[in-house]
NUDOFI-650160 format. One record per residue (C-alpha): x, y, z negated; residue number from 1; residue in three letters. Coordinates in steps of 0.1 Angstrom, whole numbers, plus 5000, padded with zeros to 4 digits. Each point is the difference from the previous one (the first is absolute). Example, Ala and Ser with C-alpha at 12.3 -4.5 7.8 and 13.67 -1.06 7.14 Angstrom:
     X     Y     Z   nr  rest
  5123  4955  4922    1   ALA
  5014  5034  5007    2   SER
END
This chain:
     X     Y     Z   nr  rest
  6042  5861  8670    1   UNK
  5005  4969  5021    2   UNK
  5030  4990  4980    3   UNK
  4979  4998  4969    4   UNK
  4975  4977  5016    5   UNK
  5010  4965  4990    6   UNK
  5010  4977  5027    7   UNK
  4979  4968  5002    8   UNK
  5022  4969  4998    9   UNK
  4993  4968  5018   10   UNK
  4998  4965  4984   11   UNK
  5035  4990  5012   12   UNK
  5015  5032  4986   13   UNK
  4983  4994  4966   14   UNK
  5013  4964  4999   15   UNK
  5035  5010  5008   16   UNK
  5000  5027  4973   17   UNK
  4986  4976  4974   18   UNK
  5026  4973  5009   19   UNK
  5028  5026  4997   20   UNK
  4987  5012  4966   21   UNK
  5020  4992  4969   22   UNK
  4968  4992  4979   23   UNK
  4988  4972  5023   24   UNK
  5009  4972  4975   25   UNK
  4981  5018  4972   26   UNK
  4969  5003  5022   27   UNK
  5001  4963  5009   28   UNK
  5004  4990  4963   29   UNK
  4970  5021  4990   30   UNK
  4979  4985  5028   31   UNK
  5009  4965  4989   32   UNK
  4991  5008  4964   33   UNK
  4965  5012  5011   34   UNK
  4995  4968  5019   35   UNK
  5010  4978  4970   36   UNK
  4976  5020  4978   37   UNK
  4971  4994  5025   38   UNK
  5007  4962  5000   39   UNK
  5000  4999  4962   40   UNK
  4967  5018  4999   41   UNK
  4985  4976  5024   42   UNK
  5011  4970  4979   43   UNK
  4987  5015  4968   44   UNK
  4966  5007  5017   45   UNK
  4998  4964  5013   46   UNK
  5007  4986  4965   47   UNK
  4974  5022  4985   48   UNK
  4975  4989  5026   49   UNK
  5007  4963  4990   50   UNK
  4996  5007  4963   51   UNK
  4967  5018  5004   52   UNK
  4971  4978  4987   53   UNK
  4979  4987  5028   54   UNK
  4966  5009  4986   55   UNK
  4969  4997  5022   56   UNK
  4971  5022  4995   57   UNK
  4972  4984  4978   58   UNK
  4967  5012  4988   59   UNK
  4993  4977  4971   60   UNK
  5018  4975  4976   61   UNK
  4987  4965  4994   62   UNK
  5009  4982  4968   63   UNK
  4991  4963  4993   64   UNK
  4999  4994  4962   65   UNK
  4985  4967  4989   66   UNK
  4977  5003  4970   67   UNK
  5006  4976  4971   68   UNK
  4969  4979  4990   69   UNK
  4981  5013  4970   70   UNK
  5008  4984  4966   71   UNK
  4975  4977  4985   72   UNK
  5009  5010  4964   73   UNK
  5014  5032  4986   74   UNK
  5032  5001  4980   75   UNK
  4995  4999  4962   76   UNK
  4994  5035  4988   77   UNK
  4977  5021  4979   78   UNK
  4963  4990  5005   79   UNK
  4980  5026  5019   80   UNK
  4963  5003  4990   81   UNK
  4989  5016  5032   82   UNK
  4989  4973  5025   83   UNK
  5007  5024  5030   84   UNK
  5036  5005  4990   85   UNK
  5004  4963  4993   86   UNK
  4988  4992  5035   87   UNK
  5024  5025  5015   88   UNK
  5029  4985  4981   89   UNK
  4992  4965  5012   90   UNK
  5000  5011  5036   91   UNK
  5032  5020  4996   92   UNK
  5033  4984  5009   93   UNK
  5035  5013  4999   94   UNK
  5013  5003  5036   95   UNK
  5036  4995  5011   96   UNK
  5020  5029  5014   97   UNK
  5004  4983  5033   98   UNK
  5015  5031  5018   99   UNK
  5028  5002  4974  100   UNK
  5008  4962  4997  101   UNK
  5018  4979  5025  102   UNK
  4979  4975  5019  103   UNK
  5025  4971  4999  104   UNK
  5031  4996  4979  105   UNK
  5030  4997  5024  106   UNK
  5021  4970  4992  107   UNK
  5036  5006  4989  108   UNK
  5025  4994  5028  109   UNK
  5026  4988  4975  110   UNK
  5000  4962  4997  111   UNK
  5016  4980  4972  112   UNK
  5028  4975  5008  113   UNK
  4987  4964  5004  114   UNK
  5030  4986  4981  115   UNK
  5000  5024  4970  116   UNK
  4974  5000  4972  117   UNK
  4978  5032  5001  118   UNK
  5009  5026  4974  119   UNK
  4965  5001  4985  120   UNK
  5004  4963  4992  121   UNK
  5037  5001  4990  122   UNK
  4997  5028  4975  123   UNK
  4964  4995  4988  124   UNK
  5012  4991  4965  125   UNK
  5016  5034  4996  126   UNK
  4967  5018  5007  127   UNK
  4981  4979  4975  128   UNK
  4998  5015  4965  129   UNK
  5004  4981  4968  130   UNK
  5027  4981  4982  131   UNK
  5030  4992  5023  132   UNK
  4999  4963  5009  133   UNK
  5016  4977  5025  134   UNK
  4987  5008  5035  135   UNK
  4983  4972  5019  136   UNK
  4999  4994  5037  137   UNK
  4972  5018  5019  138   UNK
  4981  4968  5009  139   UNK
  5002  4989  4963  140   UNK
  4987  5034  4989  141   UNK
  4971  4997  5025  142   UNK
  4991  4966  4986  143   UNK
  5001  5013  4964  144   UNK
  4977  5029  5010  145   UNK
  4977  4976  5020  146   UNK
  4997  4977  4969  147   UNK
  4991  5030  4979  148   UNK
  4972  5010  5024  149   UNK
  4987  4964  5003  150   UNK
  5000  4996  4962  151   UNK
  4981  5033  4996  152   UNK
  4973  4991  5025  153   UNK
  4998  4965  4988  154   UNK
  4996  5012  4964  155   UNK
  4970  5022  5009  156   UNK
  4983  4971  5019  157   UNK
  5008  4975  4973  158   UNK
  4987  5021  4972  159   UNK
  4967  5004  5019  160   UNK
  4998  4962  5004  161   UNK
  5002  5003  5038  162   UNK
  5016  4975  5023  163   UNK
  5033  5013  5013  164   UNK
  5003  4993  5037  165   UNK
  5029  5011  5022  166   UNK
  4975  5017  5023  167   UNK
  4990  5022  4970  168   UNK
  5035  5004  4987  169   UNK
  5018  5010  5032  170   UNK
  4983  5034  5008  171   UNK
  5002  5012  4964  172   UNK
  5037  4991  4997  173   UNK
  5008  5017  5033  174   UNK
  4982  5031  4988  175   UNK
  5023  5001  4970  176   UNK
  5032  4990  5018  177   UNK
  4994  5021  5031  178   UNK
  5015  4971  5019  179   UNK
  4990  4967  5015  180   UNK
  4995  4970  4977  181   UNK
  4997  4965  5014  182   UNK
  5000  4964  4989  183   UNK
  5037  4998  5006  184   UNK
  5005  5026  4972  185   UNK
  4977  4979  4978  186   UNK
  5020  4969  5007  187   UNK
  5032  5018  4989  188   UNK
  4983  5011  4968  189   UNK
  4991  4964  4994  190   UNK
  5037  4990  5004  191   UNK
  5011  5026  4975  192   UNK
  4973  4996  4974  193   UNK
  4981  4967  5007  194   UNK
  4981  4999  4968  195   UNK
  4984  5035  5005  196   UNK
  4970  4988  5020  197   UNK
  4982  4968  5009  198   UNK
  4996  4998  5038  199   UNK
  4971  4981  5015  200   UNK
  4981  4997  5033  201   UNK
  4963  4999  4994  202   UNK
  4968  5006  5019  203   UNK
  4988  5034  4993  204   UNK
  4967  5015  5012  205   UNK
  5002  5037  5009  206   UNK
  4967  5016  4992  207   UNK
  4987  5025  5026  208   UNK
  5020  4985  5028  209   UNK
  4984  4990  5034  210   UNK
  5011  4963  4999  211   UNK
  4983  4978  4975  212   UNK
  5027  4974  4999  213   UNK
  5025  4999  4971  214   UNK
  5037  5005  5009  215   UNK
  5032  4989  4983  216   UNK
  5018  5029  4983  217   UNK
  5031  5003  4978  218   UNK
  4989  5004  4964  219   UNK
  5023  5013  4973  220   UNK
  4995  4994  4963  221   UNK
  5023  5018  4975  222   UNK
  5017  4976  4976  223   UNK
  4993  5019  4968  224   UNK
  5009  4983  4967  225   UNK
  4974  5005  4973  226   UNK
  5014  5011  4966  227   UNK
  4977  4978  4979  228   UNK
  4993  4963  5008  229   UNK
  4963  5004  4994  230   UNK
  4978  4987  5029  231   UNK
  4969  5017  4985  232   UNK
  4996  5038  4995  233   UNK
  5005  5013  4965  234   UNK
  4966  5013  4989  235   UNK
  5015  5022  4973  236   UNK
  5023  5019  5023  237   UNK
  4986  5001  5036  238   UNK
  5023  5028  5012  239   UNK
  5031  4981  4989  240   UNK
  4988  4969  5019  241   UNK
  4993  5021  5031  242   UNK
  5035  5016  4998  243   UNK
  5017  4966  4998  244   UNK
  4982  4987  5031  245   UNK
  5007  5031  5021  246   UNK
  5031  5015  5017  247   UNK
  5008  5032  4980  248   UNK
  5028  5024  5004  249   UNK
  5023  4980  4977  250   UNK
  4995  4969  5022  251   UNK
  5007  5019  5032  252   UNK
  5032  5016  4986  253   UNK
  5013  4966  4988  254   UNK
  4994  4984  5033  255   UNK
  5016  5029  5019  256   UNK
  5031  4999  4978  257   UNK
  5003  4963  5004  258   UNK
  4998  5003  5038  259   UNK
  5026  5028  5000  260   UNK
  5024  4980  4978  261   UNK
  4998  4970  5024  262   UNK
  5009  5022  5029  263   UNK
  5029  5016  4981  264   UNK
  5013  4965  4991  265   UNK
  5000  4991  5037  266   UNK
  5021  5031  5008  267   UNK
  5023  4993  4971  268   UNK
  5006  4965  5014  269   UNK
  5010  5015  5034  270   UNK
  5022  5025  4982  271   UNK
  5018  4972  4980  272   UNK
  5007  4981  5033  273   UNK
  5014  5032  5015  274   UNK
  5023  5005  4970  275   UNK
  5013  4965  5002  276   UNK
  5007  5004  5038  277   UNK
  5023  5030  4994  278   UNK
  5038  4998  5004  279   UNK
  5003  5003  4962  280   UNK
  4969  4980  4988  281   UNK
  4981  5015  4971  282   UNK
  4976  4985  4976  283   UNK
  4977  5024  4982  284   UNK
  4971  4988  4978  285   UNK
  4966  5010  5015  286   UNK
  4990  5018  4967  287   UNK
  5029  5024  5001  288   UNK
  4996  5012  5036  289   UNK
  4988  5036  5000  290   UNK
  5006  5008  5037  291   UNK
  5010  4981  5031  292   UNK
  5036  4997  5014  293   UNK
  5009  5029  5022  294   UNK
  5005  4977  5030  295   UNK
  4969  4979  4995  296   UNK
  4973  5007  5026  297   UNK
  4967  4997  4982  298   UNK
  4980  4999  5033  299   UNK
  5019  4968  5011  300   UNK
  4981  4978  4975  301   UNK
  4981  4971  5016  302   UNK
  4963  5006  5006  303   UNK
  4976  4981  4978  304   UNK
  4988  4967  5014  305   UNK
  4963  4994  5006  306   UNK
  4982  4974  4979  307   UNK
  4974  4977  5014  308   UNK
  4965  5014  4996  309   UNK
  4970  4977  5002  310   UNK
  4986  4998  5035  311   UNK
  4963  4995  5009  312   UNK
  4991  4965  5012  313   UNK
  4998  4994  5037  314   UNK
  4963  5002  5008  315   UNK
  4991  4990  5035  316   UNK
  4979  5026  5017  317   UNK
  4978  4990  5029  318   UNK
  4993  5031  5020  319   UNK
  4993  4987  5036  320   UNK
  4981  4972  5017  321   UNK
  5033  4984  5011  322   UNK
  5012  4997  4964  323   UNK
  4967  4982  4991  324   UNK
  5005  4975  5029  325   UNK
  5036  4993  4991  326   UNK
  4991  4994  4964  327   UNK
  4972  4977  5009  328   UNK
  5022  4981  5025  329   UNK
  5026  4995  4973  330   UNK
  4974  4986  4976  331   UNK
  4984  4975  5025  332   UNK
  5031  4989  5019  333   UNK
  5020  4992  4968  334   UNK
  5017  4966  5000  335   UNK
  4989  4987  5035  336   UNK
  5021  4974  5019  337   UNK
  5009  5025  5028  338   UNK
  5014  5025  4974  339   UNK
  5021  4973  4983  340   UNK
  5014  4989  5034  341   UNK
  5010  5035  5009  342   UNK
  5016  5005  4966  343   UNK
  5021  4968  5005  344   UNK
  5012  5011  5034  345   UNK
  5011  5034  4987  346   UNK
  5020  4983  4972  347   UNK
  5017  4977  5025  348   UNK
  5010  5029  5021  349   UNK
  5015  5018  4970  350   UNK
  5020  4970  4990  351   UNK
  5014  4995  5035  352   UNK
  5011  5037  5001  353   UNK
  5018  4997  4967  354   UNK
  5019  4968  5010  355   UNK
  5012  5013  5034  356   UNK
  5025  5025  4988  357   UNK
  5016  4975  4976  358   UNK
  5006  4976  5030  359   UNK
  5016  5028  5020  360   UNK
  5024  5008  4972  361   UNK
  5010  4963  4997  362   UNK
  5006  4998  5038  363   UNK
  5020  5032  5001  364   UNK
  5023  4988  4972  365   UNK
  5006  4965  5015  366   UNK
  5009  5012  5036  367   UNK
  5036  4990  5007  368   UNK
  5023  5012  5027  369   UNK
  5034  4983  5006  370   UNK
  4999  4982  4966  371   UNK
  4994  5033  4981  372   UNK
  4969  5009  4981  373   UNK
  4981  5029  5015  374   UNK
  4981  5021  4975  375   UNK
  4977  5029  5010  376   UNK
  5007  5029  4976  377   UNK
  4970  5022  4994  378   UNK
  4999  5034  4984  379   UNK
  4986  4999  4965  380   UNK
  4984  5030  4984  381   UNK
  5021  5005  4968  382   UNK
  5002  5031  4979  383   UNK
  5032  5019  5004  384   UNK
  5027  4992  4975  385   UNK
  5004  5025  4972  386   UNK
  5033  5019  5002  387   UNK
  5025  4988  4974  388   UNK
  5022  5031  5000  389   UNK
  4994  5022  4971  390   UNK
  4994  5037  5007  391   UNK
  5030  5020  4991  392   UNK
  4988  5028  4978  393   UNK
  5033  5019  5000  394   UNK
  5000  5025  5029  395   UNK
  5030  5013  5018  396   UNK
  5000  5032  4979  397   UNK
  5006  4979  4969  398   UNK
  5030  4982  5014  399   UNK
  5032  5006  4981  400   UNK
  4983  5008  4967  401   UNK
  5009  4975  4972  402   UNK
  4974  4974  4993  403   UNK
  5002  5006  4963  404   UNK
  4991  5037  5005  405   UNK
  4970  4991  5022  406   UNK
  4987  4976  4973  407   UNK
  5005  5026  4974  408   UNK
  4980  5026  5020  409   UNK
  4972  4974  5007  410   UNK
  4998  4991  4964  411   UNK
  4997  5037  4991  412   UNK
  4972  5004  5025  413   UNK
  4982  4970  4987  414   UNK
  5003  5014  4964  415   UNK
  4986  5033  5011  416   UNK
  4971  4983  5018  417   UNK
  4994  4978  4969  418   UNK
  4999  5030  4978  419   UNK
  4976  5019  5023  420   UNK
  4977  4970  5002  421   UNK
  4998  4995  4962  422   UNK
  5000  5036  4989  423   UNK
  4969  5009  4979  424   UNK
  4980  5032  5007  425   UNK
  5011  5015  4967  426   UNK
  5037  4995  5008  427   UNK
  4994  5013  5035  428   UNK
  4985  5032  4986  429   UNK
  5029  5004  4976  430   UNK
  5025  4996  5028  431   UNK
  4982  5026  5021  432   UNK
  5001  5025  4971  433   UNK
  5037  4995  4995  434   UNK
  5006  5006  5037  435   UNK
  4981  5033  4999  436   UNK
  5020  5015  4971  437   UNK
  5032  5012  5018  438   UNK
  4979  5022  5023  439   UNK
  4976  5011  4973  440   UNK
  5030  5012  4978  441   UNK
  5011  5025  5027  442   UNK
  4965  5015  5003  443   UNK
  4998  5002  4962  444   UNK
  5032  5019  4996  445   UNK
  4990  5024  5028  446   UNK
  4968  5008  4981  447   UNK
  5020  5009  4968  448   UNK
  5026  5020  5020  449   UNK
  4972  5020  5018  450   UNK
  4982  5008  4967  451   UNK
  5034  5009  4983  452   UNK
  4990  4981  4969  453   UNK
  5012  4969  4982  454   UNK
  4967  4990  4985  455   UNK
  4966  4999  5018  456   UNK
  4965  4987  4991  457   UNK
  4995  4964  5012  458   UNK
  4968  5009  5019  459   UNK
  5017  5028  5019  460   UNK
  5028  4977  5010  461   UNK
  4977  4973  5012  462   UNK
  4980  5025  5021  463   UNK
  5032  5013  5017  464   UNK
  5012  4965  5006  465   UNK
  4967  4990  5016  466   UNK
  5003  5029  5024  467   UNK
  5037  4995  5008  468   UNK
  5005  4962  5002  469   UNK
  4996  4985  5034  470   UNK
  4979  4970  4989  471   UNK
  4964  5005  4988  472   UNK
  5000  4989  4964  473   UNK
  4974  5007  4973  474   UNK
  5007  5020  4969  475   UNK
  4999  4968  4979  476   UNK
  5026  4983  5022  477   UNK
  5023  5030  4999  478   UNK
  4998  5001  4962  479   UNK
  5009  4963  4999  480   UNK
  5031  5008  5022  481   UNK
  5011  5029  4978  482   UNK
  4996  4979  4968  483   UNK
  5020  4971  5016  484   UNK
  5027  5026  5010  485   UNK
  5002  5012  4963  486   UNK
  5004  4964  4988  487   UNK
  5028  4992  5026  488   UNK
  5020  5033  4996  489   UNK
  4990  5016  4966  490   UNK
  5031  5023  5001  491   UNK
  4988  5018  5031  492   UNK
  4962  5002  4994  493   UNK
  4978  4997  4969  494   UNK
  4964  5005  4990  495   UNK
  4991  5021  4970  496   UNK
  4965  5003  4985  497   UNK
  4994  5034  4984  498   UNK
  4965  5008  4987  499   UNK
  4984  4971  5019  500   UNK
  5015  5012  5033  501   UNK
  5028  4980  5018  502   UNK
  5030  5020  5013  503   UNK
  5028  4987  5023  504   UNK
  5035  5010  4992  505   UNK
  5028  4997  5026  506   UNK
  5037  5004  4996  507   UNK
  5011  5020  5031  508   UNK
  5037  4999  4989  509   UNK
  5003  4962  5008  510   UNK
  5012  4993  5036  511   UNK
  4970  4990  5022  512   UNK
  5022  4977  5022  513   UNK
  5009  4978  4970  514   UNK
  4963  4997  4990  515   UNK
  4989  4990  5036  516   UNK
  5028  4975  5002  517   UNK
  4990  4984  4967  518   UNK
  4964  4998  5010  519   UNK
  5009  4984  5034  520   UNK
  5021  4973  4981  521   UNK
  4970  4993  4977  522   UNK
  4976  4998  5029  523   UNK
  5023  4975  5019  524   UNK
  5004  4979  4968  525   UNK
  4962  5000  4994  526   UNK
  4993  4988  5036  527   UNK
  5026  4973  4999  528   UNK
  4991  4988  4965  529   UNK
  4963  4998  5008  530   UNK
END
């Protein structure tokens, strides 16, 4: 019985047996794994504690929403007969959703380069709709828009027989322009179109103002030419006489076109100077220019100079008691003997100062030392001499190339630039159509191969082309391309009208590569010929 009773082991015996055990390393590895897991759990718990929202306990929510002032007038709508409802509508006012709208718009951190022209100015002509014209510099376009706004406001005041002052004109023009408009802009407008207005400085009384004194203000009078030479109104046709003496839409449009043409002529002059300054000078008539030279920077045009505007006369204002005393003293002490004596003394001092440096120069030049003339050399502020060396335009990469070949390449580039500048919009449209045909032909043949037919309705083909071609073209433009293709290669495609329905027939037996090559040659010839 005693043998069965287990013998209690001491700590040292247990330690020795464990150290002698073959599974000691496995036990240590499992213990280390448990410790690593505990450390990871602690890290995850710390991260979760950091991410937890720190919300304090609150009992109520306070919102501060400013109420917009009530409207004085209701918006134009159907008249309501009930006076109670009408009163409620007058007091009602649409309120902003302040909780859903940002308080302040955060400014963009991206800043434009100070040397480059901003993109919204450089490419503004591309965003404007209408007939494609020669783009003007941004400051020229701003002046054209400013003249249009000034003319519009002036016409309204002129037709109402009101005096057009700059004080009245400025806020209305700024409201239309959404930009500042100053007297400097008005001076530039006068430089471009001097006969548009008559500028005067006159005393003008502002009714309703606190000061009762009249002030000098800039007054503009539109120079409108009357169609008839009559000085008296025509009693038979009063409306005709009123129309001749007013600024109507026709007058405004004529003045606006004239202003724009003057600006365009100024840019064309700068463009002509640029063409003459090229390595291969070019002379293109102004009437034939349809677009600017690719290397011509439109924004580099000189700004418009400011013309002289009439200034108000210098009126002496006496505001303090000292000014009154000085003015009285100048009146009563005028022409006295003491004043004349002081004036003579001042003139004598000025003459002595002017004669003294001349004597010094003579003395310096006449000093001699050992029989030799001694001359004092002084530094003279002269402008630096202009370099006489011509800038060598041929870089190191072009060295070794024959000069005749370089001249031929430059002449070809000049011819291409000349062709691009004088190309009309119709020729440009035709050249673009020719350049699209090689790719259009491949899509067209795939449609016929997919349908397994040699003849298809024209409307069906145009619909498929519209969905398959990469560029967005209208059905009318696609039909024009197909008809042009039929005229260029009638042996490959042809249009047949059967029972008032157009059908397109395609010869799939002809090699597509030859057709594409032929169209590419035609497109290149069209571009070079135009």
